[in-house]
C-alpha distance (Angstrom), angle and dihedral (degrees) to the residues before:
residue distance angle dihedral
M1 . . .
L2 3.72 . .
S3 3.77 116.3 .
K4 3.73 135.1 -133.9
L5 3.81 115.4 -112.0
I6 3.77 123.3 -148.9
I7 3.83 120.5 -162.3
V8 3.75 123.6 -171.8
A9 3.80 120.9 -177.0
D10 3.80 146.2 159.3
L11 3.76 128.1 171.5
Q12 3.87 91.6 -75.2
H13 3.74 104.0 35.7
Y14 3.80 138.7 46.1
K15 3.91 121.5 -177.1
L16 3.73 127.9 174.4
F17 3.90 118.8 -165.9
T18 3.74 133.8 -178.6
N19 3.81 120.6 -145.4
K20 3.76 116.1 -125.2
Q21 3.64 131.4 -174.0
D22 3.81 125.7 -151.4
P23 3.89 123.0 -137.2
M24 3.84 85.9 -94.1
G25 3.76 92.7 56.4
R26 3.87 98.0 -108.4
E27 3.71 112.2 145.9
S28 3.84 121.0 -135.2
L29 3.76 136.6 166.3
E30 3.76 131.1 -119.0
L31 3.84 120.5 -161.5
L32 3.76 112.1 -125.3
E33 3.66 102.6 170.2
S34 3.93 137.6 8.3
V35 3.72 126.8 -177.3
D36 3.69 128.1 -179.3
D37 3.96 122.4 -168.4
L38 3.73 101.6 -145.8
E39 3.89 89.0 -179.7
I40 3.74 88.0 70.5
H41 3.81 90.8 60.8
Q42 3.77 93.7 57.1
K43 3.68 121.9 100.8
M44 3.83 115.7 -110.4
S45 3.92 88.5 -116.5
E46 3.89 87.6 60.2
K47 3.90 92.0 53.2
V48 3.80 100.3 45.4
S49 3.71 136.8 37.8
D50 3.78 118.2 -87.7
R51 3.80 92.7 -142.0
K52 3.84 116.9 111.7
G53 3.84 116.0 -122.2
N54 3.65 124.8 -119.7
F55 3.74 93.1 -108.7
T56 3.77 119.8 117.6
S57 3.77 122.4 -159.2
V58 3.67 130.5 -148.5
R59 3.76 91.1 -84.4
G60 3.80 91.5 49.0
S61 3.88 101.7 -112.5
G62 3.69 112.9 139.8
S63 3.91 96.3 -145.6
G64 3.81 95.3 129.9
E65 3.69 133.7 -125.8
D66 3.82 126.7 -36.5
H67 3.98 103.2 -124.7
N68 3.79 97.9 172.1
I69 3.79 88.6 -120.8
E70 3.83 92.6 171.7
L71 3.76 92.0 53.9
E72 3.71 94.0 47.8
E73 3.83 91.3 50.9
E74 3.78 90.4 51.0
R75 3.77 91.3 51.2
R76 3.78 91.1 48.0
R77 3.84 90.4 49.5
I78 3.82 93.5 49.3
K79 3.89 88.4 51.6
E80 3.82 90.0 51.1
I81 3.77 93.7 48.7
A82 3.91 91.7 49.5
K83 3.85 87.2 50.9
Q84 3.85 91.9 48.9
I85 3.73 89.9 48.8
S86 3.86 92.4 54.4
Q87 3.85 94.9 46.1
S88 3.83 91.8 45.2
L89 3.82 90.2 51.7
Q90 3.83 93.4 44.9
N91 3.84 91.6 47.9
N92 3.87 95.4 46.6
A93 3.79 119.5 57.4
H94 3.81 110.8 -131.7
K95 3.76 143.8 161.4
C96 3.71 94.3 -142.4
W97 3.84 142.6 -17.6
Y98 3.78 140.5 -136.4
L99 3.84 126.8 -151.4
A100 3.75 132.2 -159.7
A101 3.86 119.1 -175.6
P102 3.79 132.9 147.9
K103 3.75 115.4 -81.9
A104 3.90 91.4 -115.3
I105 3.86 92.0 61.9
N106 3.83 105.3 21.1
N107 3.79 99.4 92.8
K108 3.80 91.9 39.2
I109 3.74 90.2 57.1
V110 3.94 93.4 44.7
E111 3.83 90.4 50.5
L112 3.77 91.7 57.4
L113 3.91 92.6 52.3
D114 3.87 120.4 100.3
S115 3.84 112.9 -108.9
A116 3.88 90.3 -114.3
V117 3.75 89.1 60.0
K118 3.77 94.8 45.8
E119 3.84 91.2 50.9
K120 3.88 91.4 67.6
M121 3.75 96.5 45.4
E122 3.79 106.2 107.6
K123 3.83 101.0 176.3
N124 3.88 135.1 27.7
L125 3.64 120.0 -172.8
H126 3.76 120.8 -166.3
A127 3.81 92.4 -145.9
D128 3.79 139.7 103.0
L129 3.74 103.3 -120.0
T130 3.79 98.0 158.4
K131 3.83 94.1 108.9
I132 3.79 93.8 44.1
P133 3.91 115.2 111.3
E134 3.82 113.5 -104.7
N135 3.71 93.3 -119.0
E136 3.82 91.5 57.8
L137 3.81 97.5 46.8
L138 3.61 100.3 83.4
E139 3.83 90.7 55.8
H140 3.76 91.3 63.4
F141 3.93 90.2 54.2
N142 3.82 92.9 44.9
K143 3.70 96.5 57.2
């Protein structure tokens, strides 16, 4: 029998669970994958040089260019999450899958998924459930 997969993700965490039933029909989750992106936890000063560039603005301060590094890091991480979802779903047989990701990134992740992957998605919660205990996760999807 094919199982139901549950994915919870935010910019720092990615967890893949499978839904299991015991002989008495009680549901439980088993963690299949867990990935933490430790680079996201770093301060920007730890990621880039602290030397100022040779660029001068209209006001004459040499503080360098604004490259929107945080925004680019977020875009990169969203692409990684979408790729991770696709790989996880390809590697684990399933009849359907659920996703929970924060509202700010949820739609961006789903947009990057192939249509075949999206077709099997039954539930999509715009919520960060990465820190919810495993035994409480199913309750959020069964509401």
